[in-house]
N, C-alpha and C positions, 0 to 999 in steps of 0.2 A: 504494500500500500504506500502510495506517495503522500508525503506530508508537504503542504504548501503554506505559504504565508499570505494572509489576507489582512486588509485594513478594515477597521470599524469606524463608521461615520455616524455622527450625531444626527438624530432624526429631527431635532429642532433647528439647528443652524447649518448642518451639512458639513462641518469640518471633520477631517479624518484625524482623530486623536490617538488611536490605539492600533497596534498590529498584533495578530495572534496566529499561532501555528495551528492549522486544522487538518484533520485526516479526511480525505475524500472517499472514505469507505462507502457507506450506504446512506449518506445524508441526501435528502431531497429538498430540504428547505434551508433558508439562510439563517445564520446564527444571529440571535438577538439577546443583548445583555444590557442591563441597566448599570451605567457607569457615570462617573463624574466628568462633566465637560468644563474645562477651564475658561471657555469663552462664554458659555451660558451661565456660569457660576452656580451649577446645580446638577443633580443626578437626573439624567435623561436616558432614554432608550437609544442604544447604539446598535446599528445593523451592519452586517457584513456587506462589503462592496465588492465589485469585481476587480 
């Protein structure tokens, strides 16, 4: 299985703040994590981008 690096973008402002290693095994949907955005100054939902 290949492990690739993706970036997580804030759903509120769209800035790409975080990067994460993900396994492309049998995932069909994108990763969604609630993380702190330094531009929005709060915890917002961050989604995996291409």
